[in-house]
N, C-alpha and C positions, 0 to 999 in steps of 0.2 A: 434558449440556451444563453443568448447574450444578456438576458435579465440576470440569470443565475451568475454569470461571469461578472456582470456589473455589481451585483450584490456582494459577491466575494471581494471584488476590488475595493468597494466602499469599506467594507468590515476591515479589511487588511489596512486600508488608509487611516481608518479611525483608531485601530489598535496602534499604528505606528505613531500617530500624533498623541495618543495617551501615553505611550512609552516615552517619547521624546519630552513631554511636559513632566513626567515623573522624573526623568533624568534631570531636566532643568531644575526642578524643585530640590532634588537631591544635591545638585551642584550648589545651589544657592544656600541650602542648609550647611553644606560643608564649608563654604566660603565664610559663612557667618561665624562658624565655629572657629575657623582659622583667625578671623578678624578679633573674636573675643579673646583667643588666647594671646595674640599679639598685644592687645590691650592690657591683659593681665601681666604679661611680661614686662611691659613699660611700667606699670604700677610696681611691680616687684623691684625692678632696677632703680626707680625713683627712691624707694625706701632704703635700698642698699647704698645708693649714693649719699642720701641724707645721713645714714648711719656712719658711712666712711668719712663724711665731712666732719662730723661730731667727733670721732676718734682722732682725726688729723688735728683738729683744734685742741683737742686735750693733749695730744703729743707735743704740739708746737709750744703750748703754755708750759709744759713740764720741761722742754728744752730751754725756753727762754729763762725759766726759773733756775735751771741748773747752770746756765751761762751766767746768770746774774750772781748766783752764789760762788761760783769760781772766780769772778772778778772781785767780789768783796774779800774773798779769802787771799787774793794775790795783793790787794792793798795793804792788808795788815801784816 
């Protein structure tokens, strides 16, 4: 009887280890997905920042041009 009991315990232990390994693999896979999404978010943010900087540069140039035109108009 103890051999049967020992066999059942060994099988249960192996099943628990297998489940734990599967859970660990699932966890790692999910964490890798999260890390990948975070990296993609950083790339998207960098692209938006670059586009925003470009628009700010254009707006700044237009503002300076408008200011210069106003000063020329005042002088005449």
